[in-house]
C-alpha positions in Angstrom: -5.9 82.3 36.8 -7.6 78.4 38.4 -11.3 78.1 38.2 -11.6 78.3 42.0 -10.4 81.7 41.4 -12.9 82.9 38.8 -14.8 86.3 39.4 -18.3 86.2 40.3 -19.1 87.8 36.8 -16.8 85.3 35.4 -18.8 82.2 37.1 -22.2 84.1 35.7 -21.4 84.4 32.2 -19.9 81.3 31.7 -23.4 79.8 33.7 -25.3 81.8 31.2 -23.3 80.7 28.2 -23.7 76.8 29.3 -27.5 77.7 29.7 -27.6 79.2 26.1 -26.1 76.0 24.8 -28.3 73.8 26.6 -31.2 75.7 25.4 -29.8 76.0 21.7 -29.3 72.0 21.6 -32.7 71.7 22.7 -33.8 73.6 20.1 -32.3 71.3 17.4 -33.4 68.4 19.1 -37.0 69.4 19.0 -36.9 70.5 15.1 -34.8 67.2 14.0 -37.8 65.6 16.4 -40.6 67.2 14.1 -39.5 65.6 11.5 -39.3 62.2 12.5 -43.1 61.5 11.8 -42.3 62.8 8.5 -39.9 59.9 8.2 -42.8 56.9 9.2 -45.0 58.5 6.9 -42.5 58.2 4.0 -42.3 54.4 5.2 -46.1 53.8 5.1 -46.2 55.2 1.6 -43.6 53.2 0.1 -45.2 49.9 2.0 -48.4 51.5 0.9 -47.3 51.6 -3.0 -45.6 48.1 -2.7 -48.6 46.6 -1.4 -50.9 48.5 -3.7 -48.7 46.6 -6.5 -49.5 43.4 -4.5 -45.9 43.3 -3.6 -44.8 42.0 -6.4 -41.2 42.4 -6.3 -41.1 39.8 -3.5 -40.8 36.1 -4.2 -44.0 34.1 -3.7 -43.7 32.3 -0.7 -43.1 28.1 -1.0 -45.9 25.6 0.0 -43.7 24.9 3.0 -43.9 28.4 4.4 -47.0 28.4 4.0 -47.8 25.2 5.9 -45.6 26.9 8.5 -47.2 30.2 8.9 -50.6 28.3 8.9 -53.6 29.4 7.6 -54.4 33.1 7.6 -56.1 35.1 10.1 -60.0 35.5 8.6 -60.8 38.4 6.6 -63.4 39.9 9.1 -61.0 39.6 12.1 -58.5 41.4 10.2 -60.9 43.9 9.2 -62.0 44.2 12.4 -58.3 44.6 14.4 -58.1 47.0 11.7 -61.0 49.2 12.8 -60.0 48.7 16.3 -56.8 49.5 16.1 -57.8 52.8 14.1 -59.9 53.9 15.9 -57.9 53.7 19.3 -54.7 55.2 17.6 -57.0 58.2 16.8 -58.6 58.3 20.4 -55.3 58.2 21.7 -53.7 60.4 20.0 -56.5 62.9 20.6 -56.3 62.2 24.2 -52.8 63.3 24.6 -53.7 66.0 22.6 -55.8 67.3 25.1 -53.7 66.3 27.9 -50.8 68.1 26.0 -48.5 64.7 26.4 -45.6 64.4 24.5 -46.5 62.9 21.3 -44.6 59.4 20.2 -41.6 59.3 18.0 -41.4 55.9 16.8 -42.3 53.8 13.4 -45.0 52.1 15.7 -47.6 52.6 13.3 -46.5 52.5 10.1 -44.9 48.9 11.5 -48.8 48.3 12.4 -50.3 49.2 9.1 -47.6 47.2 7.5 -48.7 44.1 9.3 -52.0 44.7 8.1 -51.3 44.9 4.3 -49.5 41.9 5.4 -52.4 39.8 6.7 -54.6 41.0 3.9 -51.9 39.6 1.1 -51.7 36.2 3.0 -55.1 36.2 3.0 -55.3 36.8 -0.6 -57.7 39.6 -0.4 -55.5 42.9 -0.3 -56.9 44.4 -3.4 -60.1 44.1 -1.7 -58.7 46.0 1.4 -56.0 47.9 0.2 -57.7 51.4 0.7 -59.3 50.6 3.9 -55.9 49.9 5.3 -54.3 53.1 3.5 -56.9 55.6 4.8 -56.9 54.2 8.2 -52.8 54.5 8.2 -53.3 58.5 6.4 -55.7 59.1 9.0 -53.8 57.6 12.0 -50.3 58.6 11.0 -51.2 62.1 9.4 -53.1 63.1 13.0 -50.1 61.8 15.0 -47.5 63.4 13.1 -49.8 67.1 13.2 -49.7 66.6 16.9 -45.9 65.6 16.9 -45.4 68.8 14.5 -47.7 71.3 16.7 -46.3 69.7 19.9 -42.3 70.3 18.8 -43.4 74.0 17.0 -44.7 75.1 20.5 -41.6 73.6 22.4 -39.3 75.5 19.6 -41.4 78.9 20.4 -41.2 78.6 24.0 -37.3 77.8 24.1 -36.6 80.3 21.4 -38.5 82.8 23.8 -36.3 81.9 26.9 -33.1 82.1 25.1 -34.4 86.3 23.4 -35.4 87.0 27.1 -32.0 85.4 28.4 -30.2 88.0 25.5 -32.2 90.5 26.5 -31.3 90.9 30.3 -27.8 90.0 29.6 -28.0 93.3 26.9 -29.7 95.4 29.9 -27.0 94.1 32.6 -24.4 95.2 30.2 -23.2 91.5 29.7 -22.3 89.6 26.5 -24.3 89.7 23.9 
């Protein structure tokens, strides 16, 4: 029988099956998204481990490379930028939490905190400022990852409730289970 000749019950069952598959796909995507924050945190911790050791596994920059890069920014400016970035990252995350806006999914914070480690390292003051970058990173990324996990968990809960109500409706109507 052709597709145009389907009975209304068959089309309804097919539509329900498509909807069920889309819901299950969204659940898998949300579960993966909640783990994305852990990858960025793991990257940050690996970079922090390297920074704690003074990036000793990397070769020293040649004089020519240092001359091309120019003089590093003053330590006070780096510290001010770190405080502003950490404070704004926390405020931005809290604002998104209060408005229930979808959290970020990228590695942006890990990259920025890596840049702070790099600037302090090039300035020669990384040992004195390592813990400031580390705790700022843990604070911002920890809050961001908590919100990512909480937001994803709530969305998964809603999708599973929708799936359960759909299955309950099928059982009551005598449709496929």
